[in-house]
N, C-alpha and C positions, 0 to 999 in steps of 0.2 A: 488095707487100702491108705489106712495113714502112715503107715511108712513111704509108701508109692509117692504120694503128695509131697513127703520131706523130702524124700529124694528129688524131686522134679525141681522143686524152691533150691535145695542144695546144687543143683548145674547150673541154675540163677545165682547163685553165689549166695544166697540167705538160711538162715537158720528162722522157723516160725517158732515163736512162744507167744502161750495166750496166759491168760487172770481170772479166772472163772470167777463169778458173784454170785452165789447158791442161795436161793431163797426156798423156806419149806414151811410149813406148819407142823405144830407141836397140838397132838387133840388127844380126849379121851374117850371109851367106851362109857355111856352115859345109862340107866336104867331102862330106856326104852332100847338097846343094842341101837344107838347113832353113835356115830362119833362127831365130838364138838369140838372147838379151841377149850383148853383146858381153862377149869372155872377160878384158878388162881393169878391169870393172865389176862389183862383186859389192856393192854398196855398199846400205847399206837409209836408212830418214827424214831426212833432212837430213844425212848423210852427206859429209864436207868429203875430209877427210885421202887414203880411200883410195875415191874417186869417180873412176874413169879416163876421163870423159868431161866431167871440167868443164871441159876447155878447149875439148873441144867445143861442147859446150852456152854457154859464153859466147862461143863466135863465133859462135852463132844467137844471141845477145842482140846482140850487135852487128850483125851483117845487121838485126835488126828496125828496131833504133833508128837506122841509117843508110835507112829506109824510111820513116821518121815514128811508128814503132809506139813508143809507150814501153812500155818495161816497167817496172814494179812491184817482180818479187822472182824469182830461178829457183833450184833447189835439184831436191837427189836425192828420188827419192819410195821408196815402201814397198820395191816389187821390185828386183830386180837389175836394171838396165836401164833404170828407168823414170825421167820426169823430169819435172820442172812450172817451165813458166814463166808470169806472171801478167799480164797487160796492164792498164796503168792506167785508172780509169773513163772513159768518153767516151759522147757520145750514143750510140745505137743502132745507127744509121746508121752511122756512124765506125768503132763496133766491128766491126759485123758486117764491112764491107770491110776492117778490120786482121785478122780471123781468116782471111778468105778469103786474104790474103796472107802470114797467120801459117804455116799450113799449105804451101804452096808455096814459100815462104823455108827452112822447115826441114829439108822434104826435099831441096830443092837443097845445102843444106850439109851435111848427112847423107852426101849424093852424092860432093859434092866430097871426103869423106875416107876414101871405100870402104866406109860403111855407110848400112843404111838406119833413117829415124825415118817410125813408124807411130801413127797414131791412132786400129787399129783400139782397139773398147773395150773386149776381154777376149780379148788372143793367146794367153795359156797357162792353161791346168787348175790351178786350186790357190794362183794369184797374184792380185794382186789388180789390177782392170782400170784401164782410164783414165777419167776422168770428166772434167767441164767443170764446174765449180760456177761460178754466175754470180752474182756481185755486184749488186745491184739498189736503185736509188734513182729518186725522183721529185721534180724543181726547180719550185718555185714560179713562173711565168713571169713573176710580177709582181713581185716582190722577190728572184729568185733564192736564195731561200734552203728548205731541205732540208725537205719536207715531210712526212719519216718521222718527223722529230725530235720527241719528245712527253714527256711527266711522267710517264708509267705504270711499272709495276716494269721496264719494258725497254727504257725511253728511249723508246717508240713512239707517234706520235699517231691518231687515230682513222683516219685515211687510209692509214697501214701498216697498223694492224691490218684494212680493210675489203681493203687490197690483197693482205694475207697472204691472208686467209679464201678470197679470189675464185678464188688459185692452187690451195690446199689443195681448193675447191669440183670446180674443173676439171684436177684432176693428173691422172686416167685419160686423162681426153679430149688432153692436149695431151703423153701420152706417147710416142705413135708419133712425133710432131716433135720432140721432145729426146733420142727416145732410136728411131732410126729401122732400126736393122740386126736381123737376127735375132740377130744376136753382141751385140747392146747387154744383152738381158733374160740374157745368162751373166754379164754384172757385176752387174744390179742382182738379188742372190742373197743368202741367209742367209748369217750368216759374215765377212765383211766388210766394211768403211763405208759400201759406198755404200746407200744410201737405198729401201728398199720399203715403208716403212710412212707412210702419209699423216698426216704431223702436222707440229708447228713446237714449238723448243725454242731456248734458247743456249748451252746444257754437251753437251747430246746430240747425238755424232756422226754418229748415224743417222736423225736427222732428215732430213725431205725439205726442210724450211725453216729453216734457225739464223738466228738476230741475234744478229753478232756483238757481242762486248763493245766499246764505243768511249770512248773519253775526250771528243772535242769531239762534242757535239749536230749538227755540222756534217757530221759523218762517216757519221751513221747511216743503215743499212742492214739489206736482209735479201738472204738467202746461197739460191739454189734449187739444188740438189744432186744434183737426178736428167739435166740433160743430160751427152751427152758427146761427145766431140771431133769426132764423124763426123758429127753433126746441119748441117744447113743453115742458118748463123747468122741470113740473115733472115726464113728462116721461122719459129723459133725462137724467137727477141727479139719477133716479132709476136704470136704465140701468147700468150708470158707477158706481155706487157705489155693485149694486150686483157682476158684473164683475168683479170688483175689489177684493171684499171679497172672490168671488170664486178662485182667484188666492190664497188668504190668507188660503182658508180653505185646497186645496189642493194642499199649497206650491210649486205653480208652479216656475221652472227657469226661473231668471231674464236674457237672452240672452245678451250679451254682447254691451254697447255701441257705436254707429257709430257717432263720432263728424266731419269726412268729408261731405263734400256737396255729396249726393245721387244724384244728378239731372242729370249729365253726368254718372253716372252707366249704362251698359248694362243690357240685361236679366240674362246672365251668371254670372257678378258680383255682382246682385244682389242676384243671387240663390246661390251660392258662399261662402256669408255673411248670409245666413239666413233670409233676409229681403223680406218682404210680402208686398202690393200695396193695400191701398182701392179701393171698387169697383169705378168704373170710371162712373157707370150710376148708376139710382134707382132704375131699373129695376137687375142689379144684387147684388145692397144692399139689396133689399128687399127677394130675391134668398136668400141671406147669414143669414139675419135674420131667416127667416123661418126654418133652417137647425141649427141654434144655441139652444140649446136646455135652456140653462141658460137666456138669452133674454129672450125667449117666457115664462119660469115660471118668470120673474122679472117683465113683462107687465101681465100675466094672461092668459089664453086662450081666455078669452071672447073679450079683446081688443086685444088680439095679432091679432084675426081672423080679425077682424073689421080692424086693421090699416092694417095690409096685402091686404085685398081687397079694401078699398080705395086706396094705391100709387100704387095698379097692373091698378086702373080705371085714375088713374091720369098717368101713363105710357104710357099706349092706348091711353089717347086722345092725348098726345103730340105728341107719332107717327104716329098719323094720321094728323097734321099738318104740311103745307107746309111753309115753312119759307122765309123771304126777302133773305135769303144767297144764299136758292134754284134759286128761282129765279133769283138772278144776275149771279148767275153763269153757270146755265142750260137751260134759257129760249129762248134765240135767237143761243145759241148751238145747238140746237137738234131739 
């Protein structure tokens, strides 16, 4: 699927490059058998002095680099026990291979230290979830230049604008691929920085697509912020690319950016600004995928059919569960 999408881009004269930022938790098992953030790690965003797992994270980075995976940066994330390692931008196929290796390698290094690394999108209530923001660019095959670099107010070319418009247009349809678990939609909620609004911006951290400020035109890129690290990177990059290319091929217009925080907007204001919202559960995301012809074509009929069937089974299994929250809320009141 990803090779087909990459070949589609090549026919249009582009090479697709992506740079994932992968968040994850490091956990330990306590006496009652439950998993919690390691007790030596109560740090916060970018904290170094009190990060009890910084040496472990550095061993993870060293392991990745020994495997030929170029690491851009690593740091502590917002929640206790939460970390981020960013991979250098690469051709989409190489990046997908790297991500599969990345997950196995980090789990192995953690296991050697007697702890567990998890890429579950939302392991703890009330704490931030783990996302996988993906930086994207298209390089021109004819001269290796950055096709996204332009001269509008955001430094974007027409190609970049149409690419963003395509991903916004198909945002609901690709959600089930980028956020593929029941648990993924516990991350995509109001109150945290995870994006739920189908919008783009530069400084708005809640935007679905962000255009980072860069010092050089060659570094121009767009950051899609809804994927999480549980996704299949081959399928994720394939649908992301095809939807962006659909915007280019159809010259879809880019809506105005929204730099204000959208979390305080009601439904009327969102509609006035023509800002949609991502599906808030796996069932709705699968319905949106099934209705999106471009996403179905990117996956291919066989894979799309099997993927949809598997996700509907997952949703049905989840719907039949009685959770601890329900027991706490209702058992003695009813």
